[in-house]
Residue, then its C-alpha position, 0 to 999 in steps of 0.5 A: x165807529x158807530x156801525x152796528x151791523x151790515x144788513x142784506x137788502x135782499x134776504x134781510x140777514x144781518x152780519x157783524x162787520x168784518x174785514x173784507x165783508x162786502x156781500x151777504x154771506x147767505x145770498x150774495x146780496x147787497x149790504x146796508x150799513x146800520x148804525x147805532x143812532x142812539x149813540x150817535x145822538x148822544x155825541x152829535x146834534x144840530x148845533x154841534x154840526x154847525x160848529x164844525x169845519x165844513x167838509x164831508x168828514x164833519x159827519x164822521x160819526x155817520x160814516x163807517x171808519x173805525x179810526x180817523x187816522x185811516x181817513x184819506x181825504x183831499x178836501x171833498x164835500x162842503x160844496x156850495x148851495x147856490x140860489x139860482x135866480x136867473x135859472x128860476x126866471x128861465x124855467x119859471x120856478x120860484x126857488x131853485x138852488x144848485x148843489x154844485x158838486x163840480x167843486x170837489x177835488x176831481x170835479x165830481x160828487x164821486x170824490x165823496x164815496x171814493x174818499x170813504x171807499x179808499x179810507x175803508x180799504x186802508x183800514x182793511x189793509x189793502x194794497x190794491x183797489x179796483x173799480x168798474x166805472x164809466x169814468x168819474x168814479x174811477x178818476x176819484x178812486x185813482x186820486x184817493x188811491x194815489x193819496x193813500x199810496x195804494x195801487x188802483x186798477x180801473x176797468x172802463x168802457x171802450x167808449x170812455x172819453x179821452x179826457x177821462x182817460x187822461x185824468x186817470x193816467x195822471x193819477x197813476x191808475x192802471x187803466x184797462x178798457x173792457x171789451x164786452x163778451x156776452x151780456x154781462x157788463x165787462x167792466x164788472x166781470x173784470x173787477x170780480x175776477x181781480x177781486x177773486x183771483x188777486x184779492x183786490x178790494x172792489x170799490x166801484x161806483x155802485x153799492x152792489x159790491x161794496x157797502x162802504x163807499x156809497x155812504x159818502x153820497x149821503x153827506x150831500x143830503x146832510x149838507x143841503x139840510x144844513x145849508x137850508x137851516x135844517x129845512x128841506x126843499x120840496x124837491x131834490x133832483x138827482x141824475x141816475x145811472x145805477x141809482x147809487x147817488x139817489x139811494x145815498x141821498x135818500x139814506x141821508x134824509x132818512x137818517x136826519x129825519x129819524x134823528x129829528x134833525x129835520x121834520x119832513x122828507x123832500x120828494x126825490x126826482x131821479x132823472x135818467x137819459x132816454x137812451x138808458x133808463x131802466x130805473x124809470x122803466x121799472x118805476x113807471x111799470x111797477x116792476x119788481x126791482x130784481x126783475x128789471x131787465x138789462x137795458x139793451x143798446x144803451x146810448x146817450x150823450x150823458x156818458x156818466x148815466x150809461x148804466x144798463x145794469x141798474x145795480x142799486x135799483x133795489x134801494x133807489x125805487x123804494x126811496x123814490x116811492x117813500x118820498x112820494x117822488x118820481x123817476x123821469x127820462x129826458x132826451x139828449x137834446x133836453x140834456x144839451x139844452x140844459x147844459x148850455x142853459x146852466x152855463x149861460x144863466x148861472x155860470x156853472x159848466x157841467x158835463x151832460x150827466x151833471x146837467x141832467x137834473x136841470x133837464x128833468x126839472x124843466x120837463x116836469x115843470x112843463x108837464x105840471x108835476x112840479x108846482x112853480x111855487x116849489x123850492x127845488x134843489x138840483x144836484x150838479x154832479x160833474x164838471x164840464x171839462x170831464x167831457x170836452x168833446x161834447x162841450x166843443x160841439x156845443x160851443x159857438x165858433x168865435x167870429x173873426x174881425x179886423x181892428x175896424x170900428x164898422x166891423x166891430x159895430x156890425x158884430x155887436x148889432x148881430x150879437x144883440x139881435x141874436x140875444x133878443x131872438x133867444 
C-alpha cells in the first residue's frame, strides 16, 4: 500500500493509517488519504497503465488496499467513453463525450467507491457494514457485501423508489426506512448509532464518515484521461448531491497532473437540482463551506441528488474553484428533457440523476458559459431502470391498430409529422 497518512481536511492534522480510523481524532473532521507519489511513480507510468487489463483495479497503486487478496470486485470500472455526435448536433457543442457509468455491475458509478469501501472493511476484519443512502450507494454496498459474505445494513429515506428497495432486498441487505426526528438526516443518525453501538463499519456514499470508499470515484478521472490519450477535455460535467463524486474526480485529475501524466486540468461543472442545491448556493454566494446551511424542504425528480446536507462541500467547492469551473442548478423540467434527449439521440437510458449533467450542459451553452467549440465530457452516473416510475411517466403510450394497411399508413404519417415538429 502506498498510503502515507490520513490528513484532516478541517484542522490539518495528520494520522497514521490504523484499523477503523475513519475520522480525525482531534476534531472529528473528514480525512483525506495522502499517498507516497514518489514511490507510485517508480512503479507506474502511462505506458504501464495502458498495458493493463481494463477495470478500476488497474489503478491499484492509487487505491488504499494493503493486500490485493482483500479486493472485493464485481468487474466495476472500465466503462466506455462514447463520442456523442447526435447529442452534439442537438446541443450545438462540437465535441461531446459521454462517460457511461450505467455499465457498472449494479447500474451506477457507486460500484467504484463501494468496491473500495467493502475491500477496506474486509481488510479491517469487518463482519457488518452500514450505509446511509438514497438508493444507489446502498445498492452497490449490498452487492459487494454479498460478494464478501458480510452483513449489510442500509438506512434509506422513506420516499426511496420501490425499484431500488427491490434491488437492495435481492442482494440480501437489511433495509430500514428512516423517519426524520429533528433537523438531522435520520439515515446518517441511524448509521452513526449502528457504528457506535454495534461496531458496524460505516460505508456511506459521502467521505465525511469514511475516507476510503470515495477513492474509488477518482478512477473515473483516470479512465477519462487514458481514453482521451492522456489529454484532458475543456470541461467535465458531474451531477452533485453531497459533492462526493466531484471531489473524487477532482482528486484523480490533481494526482495525474502532479505525476505529469496530464499537462492541464479540465474545468469541473458541478450540477445540482434546483430543488436541492446547497453547493450551488455556497459557490455562487461565496459562503464558507462549513457555514453552508442545510437545504430546507428538498424536492426534485432526481432522487439521487437529494442531499440537503452537503457532506463533501469542503472539498467540492475548492475543487471547482481550483479548476476555474462552475456550479449550476437545473430544473426538474430540464432534467426530464435531458433524460429523454439522451435516450433518443445516443441510446443511453439514464435515471434523472444520471442525466443531470446533460441538462447542465444545455443550460450553460445557452447562457454562454460553455464555448460551442469546447470538448466536453458528461458523466452519466446511473441507469434508467433505477427509477422506473419516472421512466413510465415519461414514456409515450403506444398506439393500437388492427392489421389494416390504411391504419398503419395513418400511424406512419402521424409519426413522421410529429418527428418533424420535434
